[in-house]
A tleap script that builds the chain and sets N, CA, C and O, in Angstrom:
source leaprc.protein.ff14SB
mol = sequence {
  NMET SER ILE GLN LYS SER ILE TYR ARG VAL
  VAL PHE LEU ASN GLN ASP LYS VAL TYR GLU
  VAL TYR CYS GLU SER VAL TYR GLN SER GLU
  MET TYR GLY PHE ILE GLU ILE GLU GLU LEU
  ILE PHE GLY GLU ARG SER GLN LEU LEU VAL
  ASP PRO SER GLU GLU LYS LEU GLN ASN GLU
  PHE ALA GLY VAL LYS ARG SER PHE VAL PRO
  MET HIE ALA ILE ILE ARG ILE ASP GLU VAL
  GLU LYS GLY GLY VAL PRO LYS ILE SER ASP
  SER LYS VAL SER SER ILE THR SER PHE PRO
  MET SER PRO PRO LYS LYS CSER
}
set mol.1.N position { -16.096 -14.633 -19.269 }
set mol.1.CA position { -15.470 -13.949 -18.145 }
set mol.1.C position { -16.320 -14.191 -16.920 }
set mol.1.O position { -17.484 -13.790 -16.917 }
set mol.2.N position { -15.808 -14.828 -15.873 }
set mol.2.CA position { -16.578 -15.144 -14.700 }
set mol.2.C position { -16.354 -14.094 -13.609 }
set mol.2.O position { -15.260 -13.549 -13.464 }
set mol.3.N position { -17.397 -13.830 -12.861 }
set mol.3.CA position { -17.290 -12.892 -11.760 }
set mol.3.C position { -16.895 -13.708 -10.505 }
set mol.3.O position { -17.562 -14.672 -10.128 }
set mol.4.N position { -15.800 -13.283 -9.889 }
set mol.4.CA position { -15.324 -13.956 -8.703 }
set mol.4.C position { -16.003 -13.376 -7.468 }
set mol.4.O position { -16.052 -12.157 -7.304 }
set mol.5.N position { -16.523 -14.233 -6.603 }
set mol.5.CA position { -17.133 -13.796 -5.353 }
set mol.5.C position { -16.062 -13.340 -4.351 }
set mol.5.O position { -14.966 -13.899 -4.299 }
set mol.6.N position { -16.383 -12.367 -3.598 }
set mol.6.CA position { -15.453 -11.890 -2.552 }
set mol.6.C position { -15.472 -12.868 -1.380 }
set mol.6.O position { -16.504 -13.459 -1.060 }
set mol.7.N position { -14.322 -13.025 -0.755 }
set mol.7.CA position { -14.211 -13.850 0.428 }
set mol.7.C position { -13.676 -12.956 1.542 }
set mol.7.O position { -12.739 -12.190 1.317 }
set mol.8.N position { -14.255 -13.041 2.741 }
set mol.8.CA position { -13.855 -12.215 3.854 }
set mol.8.C position { -13.364 -13.078 4.995 }
set mol.8.O position { -13.931 -14.132 5.284 }
set mol.9.N position { -12.283 -12.610 5.654 }
set mol.9.CA position { -11.822 -13.249 6.882 }
set mol.9.C position { -12.287 -12.349 8.029 }
set mol.9.O position { -11.940 -11.169 8.074 }
set mol.10.N position { -13.068 -12.905 8.949 }
set mol.10.CA position { -13.622 -12.120 10.079 }
set mol.10.C position { -13.028 -12.711 11.355 }
set mol.10.O position { -13.165 -13.908 11.610 }
set mol.11.N position { -12.377 -11.885 12.144 }
set mol.11.CA position { -11.779 -12.266 13.387 }
set mol.11.C position { -12.534 -11.548 14.501 }
set mol.11.O position { -12.676 -10.325 14.470 }
set mol.12.N position { -13.027 -12.321 15.503 }
set mol.12.CA position { -13.814 -11.727 16.554 }
set mol.12.C position { -13.632 -12.523 17.853 }
set mol.12.O position { -13.222 -13.683 17.839 }
set mol.13.N position { -13.951 -11.861 18.978 }
set mol.13.CA position { -13.888 -12.498 20.280 }
set mol.13.C position { -15.231 -13.100 20.649 }
set mol.13.O position { -16.284 -12.515 20.393 }
set mol.14.N position { -15.176 -14.297 21.263 }
set mol.14.CA position { -16.405 -14.945 21.737 }
set mol.14.C position { -16.014 -15.790 22.969 }
set mol.14.O position { -15.311 -16.789 22.819 }
set mol.15.N position { -16.436 -15.424 24.125 }
set mol.15.CA position { -16.204 -16.150 25.404 }
set mol.15.C position { -14.716 -16.433 25.592 }
set mol.15.O position { -14.324 -17.592 25.721 }
set mol.16.N position { -13.895 -15.407 25.611 }
set mol.16.CA position { -12.428 -15.504 25.807 }
set mol.16.C position { -11.720 -16.344 24.786 }
set mol.16.O position { -10.632 -16.849 25.065 }
set mol.17.N position { -12.291 -16.520 23.605 }
set mol.17.CA position { -11.668 -17.202 22.504 }
set mol.17.C position { -11.668 -16.276 21.288 }
set mol.17.O position { -12.575 -15.460 21.124 }
set mol.18.N position { -10.663 -16.405 20.451 }
set mol.18.CA position { -10.608 -15.646 19.222 }
set mol.18.C position { -11.033 -16.572 18.058 }
set mol.18.O position { -10.407 -17.598 17.794 }
set mol.19.N position { -12.093 -16.178 17.393 }
set mol.19.CA position { -12.620 -16.946 16.273 }
set mol.19.C position { -12.124 -16.321 14.985 }
set mol.19.O position { -12.198 -15.103 14.823 }
set mol.20.N position { -11.633 -17.107 14.092 }
set mol.20.CA position { -11.309 -16.636 12.735 }
set mol.20.C position { -12.105 -17.457 11.739 }
set mol.20.O position { -11.868 -18.658 11.606 }
set mol.21.N position { -13.039 -16.840 11.041 }
set mol.21.CA position { -13.910 -17.525 10.092 }
set mol.21.C position { -13.822 -16.867 8.750 }
set mol.21.O position { -13.444 -15.701 8.636 }
set mol.22.N position { -14.173 -17.616 7.730 }
set mol.22.CA position { -14.201 -17.110 6.354 }
set mol.22.C position { -15.684 -17.189 5.867 }
set mol.22.O position { -16.412 -18.142 6.146 }
set mol.23.N position { -16.064 -16.153 5.146 }
set mol.23.CA position { -17.453 -16.104 4.673 }
set mol.23.C position { -17.512 -15.333 3.339 }
set mol.23.O position { -16.546 -14.692 2.925 }
set mol.24.N position { -18.668 -15.421 2.692 }
set mol.24.CA position { -18.872 -14.724 1.435 }
set mol.24.C position { -19.620 -13.429 1.591 }
set mol.24.O position { -19.591 -12.598 0.683 }
set mol.25.N position { -20.297 -13.219 2.716 }
set mol.25.CA position { -21.004 -11.988 2.924 }
set mol.25.C position { -20.805 -11.503 4.363 }
set mol.25.O position { -20.902 -12.289 5.306 }
set mol.26.N position { -20.520 -10.177 4.529 }
set mol.26.CA position { -20.413 -9.604 5.833 }
set mol.26.C position { -20.904 -8.139 5.663 }
set mol.26.O position { -20.467 -7.420 4.765 }
set mol.27.N position { -21.794 -7.749 6.530 }
set mol.27.CA position { -22.325 -6.353 6.496 }
set mol.27.C position { -22.924 -5.960 7.804 }
set mol.27.O position { -23.150 -6.802 8.674 }
set mol.28.N position { -23.192 -4.659 7.959 }
set mol.28.CA position { -23.794 -4.132 9.168 }
set mol.28.C position { -25.266 -4.585 9.222 }
set mol.28.O position { -26.014 -4.475 8.251 }
set mol.29.N position { -25.625 -5.075 10.354 }
set mol.29.CA position { -26.994 -5.564 10.532 }
set mol.29.C position { -27.968 -4.464 10.772 }
set mol.29.O position { -27.598 -3.360 11.171 }
set mol.30.N position { -29.252 -4.770 10.521 }
set mol.30.CA position { -30.339 -3.831 10.905 }
set mol.30.C position { -30.515 -3.816 12.404 }
set mol.30.O position { -31.056 -2.850 12.943 }
set mol.31.N position { -30.072 -4.862 13.105 }
set mol.31.CA position { -30.122 -4.851 14.552 }
set mol.31.C position { -28.943 -3.981 15.025 }
set mol.31.O position { -27.789 -4.223 14.669 }
set mol.32.N position { -29.254 -3.005 15.803 }
set mol.32.CA position { -28.278 -2.029 16.261 }
set mol.32.C position { -27.080 -2.692 16.943 }
set mol.32.O position { -27.249 -3.448 17.899 }
set mol.33.N position { -25.875 -2.410 16.452 }
set mol.33.CA position { -24.668 -2.845 17.085 }
set mol.33.C position { -24.138 -4.202 16.695 }
set mol.33.O position { -23.234 -4.723 17.348 }
set mol.34.N position { -24.680 -4.784 15.646 }
set mol.34.CA position { -24.282 -6.132 15.210 }
set mol.34.C position { -23.788 -6.102 13.736 }
set mol.34.O position { -24.208 -5.292 12.910 }
set mol.35.N position { -22.864 -7.051 13.484 }
set mol.35.CA position { -22.378 -7.336 12.129 }
set mol.35.C position { -22.940 -8.682 11.725 }
set mol.35.O position { -22.903 -9.628 12.511 }
set mol.36.N position { -23.462 -8.784 10.509 }
set mol.36.CA position { -23.996 -10.075 10.008 }
set mol.36.C position { -22.962 -10.773 9.190 }
set mol.36.O position { -22.310 -10.170 8.338 }
set mol.37.N position { -22.805 -12.080 9.456 }
set mol.37.CA position { -21.873 -12.947 8.679 }
set mol.37.C position { -22.711 -14.032 8.051 }
set mol.37.O position { -23.424 -14.750 8.751 }
set mol.38.N position { -22.637 -14.163 6.734 }
set mol.38.CA position { -23.404 -15.186 5.976 }
set mol.38.C position { -22.495 -16.061 5.142 }
set mol.38.O position { -21.376 -15.686 4.791 }
set mol.39.N position { -23.006 -17.227 4.837 }
set mol.39.CA position { -22.318 -18.182 3.922 }
set mol.39.C position { -20.910 -18.460 4.371 }
set mol.39.O position { -19.948 -18.126 3.680 }
set mol.40.N position { -20.785 -19.078 5.541 }
set mol.40.CA position { -19.481 -19.450 6.070 }
set mol.40.C position { -18.831 -20.489 5.185 }
set mol.40.O position { -19.500 -21.344 4.605 }
set mol.41.N position { -17.520 -20.401 5.093 }
set mol.41.CA position { -16.735 -21.274 4.220 }
set mol.41.C position { -15.860 -22.153 5.090 }
set mol.41.O position { -15.122 -21.651 5.938 }
set mol.42.N position { -15.936 -23.482 4.886 }
set mol.42.CA position { -15.112 -24.438 5.586 }
set mol.42.C position { -14.363 -25.286 4.581 }
set mol.42.O position { -14.742 -25.335 3.411 }
set mol.43.N position { -13.298 -25.961 5.020 }
set mol.43.CA position { -12.518 -26.822 4.119 }
set mol.43.C position { -13.306 -28.027 3.708 }
set mol.43.O position { -14.388 -28.292 4.232 }
set mol.44.N position { -12.753 -28.762 2.758 }
set mol.44.CA position { -13.394 -29.948 2.263 }
set mol.44.C position { -13.375 -31.060 3.267 }
set mol.44.O position { -12.368 -31.248 3.950 }
set mol.45.N position { -14.440 -31.799 3.384 }
set mol.45.CA position { -14.527 -32.957 4.318 }
set mol.45.C position { -13.672 -34.139 3.844 }
set mol.45.O position { -13.366 -35.038 4.627 }
set mol.46.N position { -13.296 -34.136 2.584 }
set mol.46.CA position { -12.562 -35.262 2.049 }
set mol.46.C position { -11.067 -35.224 2.343 }
set mol.46.O position { -10.340 -36.147 1.978 }
set mol.47.N position { -10.608 -34.176 2.993 }
set mol.47.CA position { -9.205 -34.076 3.310 }
set mol.47.C position { -8.820 -35.159 4.344 }
set mol.47.O position { -9.601 -35.511 5.228 }
set mol.48.N position { -7.600 -35.660 4.194 }
set mol.48.CA position { -7.143 -36.704 5.090 }
set mol.48.C position { -6.842 -36.186 6.482 }
set mol.48.O position { -7.177 -36.824 7.480 }
set mol.49.N position { -6.198 -35.008 6.544 }
set mol.49.CA position { -5.868 -34.401 7.824 }
set mol.49.C position { -7.011 -33.546 8.270 }
set mol.49.O position { -7.500 -32.728 7.491 }
set mol.50.N position { -7.466 -33.701 9.513 }
set mol.50.CA position { -8.582 -32.933 10.021 }
set mol.50.C position { -8.090 -32.068 11.166 }
set mol.50.O position { -7.522 -32.582 12.130 }
set mol.51.N position { -8.299 -30.767 11.076 }
set mol.51.CA position { -7.934 -29.816 12.083 }
set mol.51.C position { -9.035 -29.777 13.147 }
set mol.51.O position { -10.174 -29.440 12.824 }
set mol.52.N position { -8.726 -30.118 14.422 }
set mol.52.CA position { -9.769 -30.189 15.453 }
set mol.52.C position { -10.502 -28.866 15.671 }
set mol.52.O position { -11.705 -28.863 15.930 }
set mol.53.N position { -9.783 -27.736 15.568 }
set mol.53.CA position { -10.419 -26.458 15.799 }
set mol.53.C position { -11.380 -26.118 14.641 }
set mol.53.O position { -12.433 -25.518 14.853 }
set mol.54.N position { -10.998 -26.512 13.421 }
set mol.54.CA position { -11.884 -26.294 12.281 }
set mol.54.C position { -13.117 -27.184 12.406 }
set mol.54.O position { -14.236 -26.748 12.136 }
set mol.55.N position { -12.909 -28.416 12.812 }
set mol.55.CA position { -14.042 -29.327 12.999 }
set mol.55.C position { -14.981 -28.810 14.106 }
set mol.55.O position { -16.201 -28.915 13.977 }
set mol.56.N position { -14.425 -28.261 15.176 }
set mol.56.CA position { -15.235 -27.716 16.221 }
set mol.56.C position { -16.087 -26.508 15.759 }
set mol.56.O position { -17.255 -26.364 16.121 }
set mol.57.N position { -15.440 -25.649 14.941 }
set mol.57.CA position { -16.165 -24.526 14.354 }
set mol.57.C position { -17.260 -24.984 13.403 }
set mol.57.O position { -18.361 -24.434 13.402 }
set mol.58.N position { -16.958 -25.978 12.605 }
set mol.58.CA position { -17.912 -26.485 11.631 }
set mol.58.C position { -19.145 -27.084 12.375 }
set mol.58.O position { -20.285 -26.912 11.941 }
set mol.59.N position { -18.885 -27.785 13.495 }
set mol.59.CA position { -19.990 -28.334 14.254 }
set mol.59.C position { -20.783 -27.220 14.922 }
set mol.59.O position { -22.013 -27.261 14.957 }
set mol.60.N position { -20.082 -26.230 15.450 }
set mol.60.CA position { -20.740 -25.126 16.151 }
set mol.60.C position { -21.628 -24.324 15.207 }
set mol.60.O position { -22.694 -23.874 15.626 }
set mol.61.N position { -21.242 -24.133 13.981 }
set mol.61.CA position { -22.012 -23.359 12.996 }
set mol.61.C position { -22.822 -24.219 12.012 }
set mol.61.O position { -23.314 -23.712 11.004 }
set mol.62.N position { -22.960 -25.535 12.310 }
set mol.62.CA position { -23.753 -26.373 11.434 }
set mol.62.C position { -25.182 -25.924 11.442 }
set mol.62.O position { -25.773 -25.711 12.500 }
set mol.63.N position { -25.732 -25.780 10.279 }
set mol.63.CA position { -27.136 -25.334 10.130 }
set mol.63.C position { -27.384 -23.871 10.348 }
set mol.63.O position { -28.537 -23.442 10.370 }
set mol.64.N position { -26.328 -23.081 10.512 }
set mol.64.CA position { -26.487 -21.637 10.727 }
set mol.64.C position { -26.529 -20.942 9.387 }
set mol.64.O position { -25.584 -21.059 8.607 }
set mol.65.N position { -27.584 -20.231 9.100 }
set mol.65.CA position { -27.660 -19.435 7.836 }
set mol.65.C position { -26.939 -18.114 7.959 }
set mol.65.O position { -26.248 -17.687 7.034 }
set mol.66.N position { -27.100 -17.457 9.111 }
set mol.66.CA position { -26.556 -16.122 9.323 }
set mol.66.C position { -26.189 -16.012 10.803 }
set mol.66.O position { -26.918 -16.471 11.683 }
set mol.67.N position { -25.067 -15.407 11.041 }
set mol.67.CA position { -24.612 -15.189 12.410 }
set mol.67.C position { -24.498 -13.695 12.691 }
set mol.67.O position { -24.005 -12.932 11.861 }
set mol.68.N position { -24.962 -13.285 13.878 }
set mol.68.CA position { -24.919 -11.903 14.266 }
set mol.68.C position { -23.823 -11.749 15.325 }
set mol.68.O position { -23.935 -12.305 16.418 }
set mol.69.N position { -22.790 -11.013 15.012 }
set mol.69.CA position { -21.673 -10.786 15.942 }
set mol.69.C position { -21.717 -9.337 16.474 }
set mol.69.O position { -21.811 -8.388 15.694 }
set mol.70.N position { -21.650 -9.184 17.783 }
set mol.70.CA position { -21.625 -7.810 18.329 }
set mol.70.C position { -20.467 -7.007 17.752 }
set mol.70.O position { -19.343 -7.497 17.643 }
set mol.71.N position { -20.762 -5.769 17.385 }
set mol.71.CA position { -19.738 -4.903 16.720 }
set mol.71.C position { -18.496 -4.741 17.618 }
set mol.71.O position { -17.372 -4.700 17.116 }
set mol.72.N position { -18.697 -4.650 18.941 }
set mol.72.CA position { -17.544 -4.433 19.813 }
set mol.72.C position { -16.681 -5.684 19.998 }
set mol.72.O position { -15.603 -5.623 20.589 }
set mol.73.N position { -17.181 -6.852 19.471 }
set mol.73.CA position { -16.373 -8.103 19.568 }
set mol.73.C position { -15.483 -8.270 18.331 }
set mol.73.O position { -14.558 -9.082 18.333 }
set mol.74.N position { -15.766 -7.505 17.286 }
set mol.74.CA position { -14.998 -7.629 16.024 }
set mol.74.C position { -13.577 -7.082 16.239 }
set mol.74.O position { -13.384 -5.970 16.732 }
set mol.75.N position { -12.608 -7.895 15.856 }
set mol.75.CA position { -11.207 -7.489 15.882 }
set mol.75.C position { -10.781 -6.949 14.537 }
set mol.75.O position { -10.132 -5.908 14.425 }
set mol.76.N position { -11.178 -7.710 13.500 }
set mol.76.CA position { -10.719 -7.322 12.169 }
set mol.76.C position { -11.544 -8.020 11.091 }
set mol.76.O position { -11.970 -9.162 11.265 }
set mol.77.N position { -11.766 -7.321 9.973 }
set mol.77.CA position { -12.414 -7.900 8.800 }
set mol.77.C position { -11.524 -7.604 7.631 }
set mol.77.O position { -11.193 -6.443 7.391 }
set mol.78.N position { -11.112 -8.645 6.872 }
set mol.78.CA position { -10.274 -8.500 5.707 }
set mol.78.C position { -10.957 -9.139 4.516 }
set mol.78.O position { -11.599 -10.180 4.654 }
set mol.79.N position { -10.823 -8.518 3.326 }
set mol.79.CA position { -11.208 -9.164 2.102 }
set mol.79.C position { -10.015 -9.884 1.580 }
set mol.79.O position { -8.972 -9.261 1.381 }
set mol.80.N position { -10.110 -11.185 1.342 }
set mol.80.CA position { -8.957 -12.017 0.960 }
set mol.80.C position { -9.204 -12.645 -0.405 }
set mol.80.O position { -10.338 -12.707 -0.878 }
set mol.81.N position { -8.121 -13.111 -1.034 }
set mol.81.CA position { -8.227 -13.702 -2.377 }
set mol.81.C position { -8.824 -15.126 -2.352 }
set mol.81.O position { -9.564 -15.530 -3.248 }
set mol.82.N position { -8.462 -15.872 -1.271 }
set mol.82.CA position { -9.025 -17.207 -1.151 }
set mol.82.C position { -9.146 -17.539 0.357 }
set mol.82.O position { -8.432 -16.988 1.195 }
set mol.83.N position { -10.080 -18.461 0.661 }
set mol.83.CA position { -10.307 -18.839 2.014 }
set mol.83.C position { -9.161 -19.580 2.635 }
set mol.83.O position { -8.385 -20.236 1.940 }
set mol.84.N position { -9.046 -19.482 3.942 }
set mol.84.CA position { -8.026 -20.230 4.672 }
set mol.84.C position { -8.678 -21.201 5.617 }
set mol.84.O position { -9.824 -21.611 5.433 }
set mol.85.N position { -7.913 -21.566 6.648 }
set mol.85.CA position { -8.425 -22.535 7.619 }
set mol.85.C position { -9.073 -21.754 8.738 }
set mol.85.O position { -8.402 -20.951 9.387 }
set mol.86.N position { -10.361 -21.961 8.989 }
set mol.86.CA position { -11.008 -21.297 10.123 }
set mol.86.C position { -10.487 -21.925 11.408 }
set mol.86.O position { -10.166 -23.113 11.448 }
set mol.87.N position { -10.408 -21.109 12.464 }
set mol.87.CA position { -9.846 -21.662 13.715 }
set mol.87.C position { -10.346 -20.894 14.930 }
set mol.87.O position { -10.854 -19.777 14.834 }
set mol.88.N position { -10.181 -21.538 16.063 }
set mol.88.CA position { -10.470 -20.963 17.348 }
set mol.88.C position { -9.166 -20.991 18.152 }
set mol.88.O position { -8.507 -22.029 18.214 }
set mol.89.N position { -8.787 -19.866 18.766 }
set mol.89.CA position { -7.559 -19.868 19.565 }
set mol.89.C position { -7.869 -19.118 20.871 }
set mol.89.O position { -8.849 -18.378 20.959 }
set mol.90.N position { -7.028 -19.324 21.864 }
set mol.90.CA position { -7.192 -18.639 23.145 }
set mol.90.C position { -6.845 -17.208 23.022 }
set mol.90.O position { -5.902 -16.859 22.312 }
set mol.91.N position { -7.569 -16.361 23.685 }
set mol.91.CA position { -7.328 -14.927 23.731 }
set mol.91.C position { -6.117 -14.711 24.640 }
set mol.91.O position { -6.047 -15.239 25.750 }
set mol.92.N position { -5.162 -13.914 24.134 }
set mol.92.CA position { -3.947 -13.626 24.917 }
set mol.92.C position { -4.193 -12.697 26.063 }
set mol.92.O position { -3.463 -12.709 27.054 }
set mol.93.N position { -5.229 -11.882 25.937 }
set mol.93.CA position { -5.567 -10.923 27.003 }
set mol.93.C position { -6.861 -11.319 27.620 }
set mol.93.O position { -7.917 -11.068 27.039 }
set mol.94.N position { -6.831 -11.939 28.791 }
set mol.94.CA position { -8.055 -12.402 29.417 }
set mol.94.C position { -8.479 -11.524 30.610 }
set mol.94.O position { -9.570 -11.703 31.152 }
set mol.95.N position { -7.635 -10.599 31.006 }
set mol.95.CA position { -7.944 -9.780 32.178 }
set mol.95.C position { -8.677 -8.505 31.812 }
set mol.95.O position { -9.005 -7.719 32.700 }
set mol.96.N position { -8.947 -8.271 30.530 }
set mol.96.CA position { -9.625 -7.088 30.098 }
set mol.96.C position { -11.113 -7.406 29.829 }
set mol.96.O position { -11.451 -8.351 29.115 }
set mol.97.N position { -11.962 -6.596 30.418 }
set mol.97.CA position { -13.400 -6.753 30.235 }
set mol.97.C position { -13.905 -5.591 29.406 }
set mol.97.O position { -13.592 -4.433 29.682 }
set mol.98.N position { -14.683 -5.905 28.395 }
set mol.98.CA position { -15.167 -4.824 27.504 }
set mol.98.C position { -16.158 -3.934 28.259 }
set mol.98.O position { -16.897 -4.401 29.126 }
set mol.99.N position { -16.157 -2.679 27.920 }
set mol.99.CA position { -17.053 -1.696 28.540 }
set mol.99.C position { -18.444 -1.962 28.070 }
set mol.99.O position { -18.681 -2.035 26.864 }
set mol.100.N position { -19.388 -2.112 28.989 }
set mol.100.CA position { -20.781 -2.373 28.542 }
set mol.100.C position { -21.352 -1.163 27.781 }
set mol.100.O position { -21.167 -0.013 28.178 }
set mol.101.N position { -22.035 -1.454 26.702 }
set mol.101.CA position { -22.629 -0.415 25.887 }
set mol.101.C position { -24.127 -0.672 25.810 }
set mol.101.O position { -24.557 -1.819 25.684 }
set mol.102.N position { -24.902 0.367 25.883 }
set mol.102.CA position { -26.349 0.269 25.728 }
set mol.102.C position { -26.776 1.168 24.554 }
set mol.102.O position { -26.158 2.202 24.299 }
set mol.103.N position { -27.819 0.766 23.856 }
set mol.103.CA position { -28.275 1.593 22.725 }
set mol.103.C position { -28.812 2.933 23.239 }
set mol.103.O position { -29.288 3.035 24.370 }
set mol.104.N position { -28.725 3.945 22.391 }
set mol.104.CA position { -29.242 5.273 22.807 }
set mol.104.C position { -30.734 5.216 23.033 }
set mol.104.O position { -31.452 4.510 22.325 }
set mol.105.N position { -31.203 5.964 24.028 }
set mol.105.CA position { -32.635 6.037 24.331 }
set mol.105.C position { -33.343 6.917 23.343 }
set mol.105.O position { -32.844 7.975 22.962 }
set mol.106.N position { -34.514 6.476 22.926 }
set mol.106.CA position { -35.279 7.271 21.984 }
set mol.106.C position { -36.011 8.374 22.723 }
set mol.106.O position { -36.593 8.165 23.788 }
set mol.107.N position { -35.962 9.555 22.124 }
set mol.107.CA position { -36.626 10.699 22.798 }
set mol.107.C position { -38.073 10.808 22.428 }
set mol.107.O position { -38.766 11.707 22.904 }
savepdb mol mol.pdb
quit
């Protein structure tokens, strides 16, 4: 009986783009206000058809062991049965600016 690893789909905003990535580990970081994403999953390089947005993501995250995403940039995190195609798409709402947040001051 084999133990199946969990796969997570993480959707977040980054510079007016919506990133959708798949990973094996996602958890709250020890750095205040960040979510850690580890072990990103990409499609096989041997496929005949190449998705340009997936290739761009793969190049952007090449050599990255762990990525720290600000908590306020996270749109959604889902646990899925199998990985899909990671992608970058344009944000539909570009006129909204997130409210700046600062960490609480230590007393």
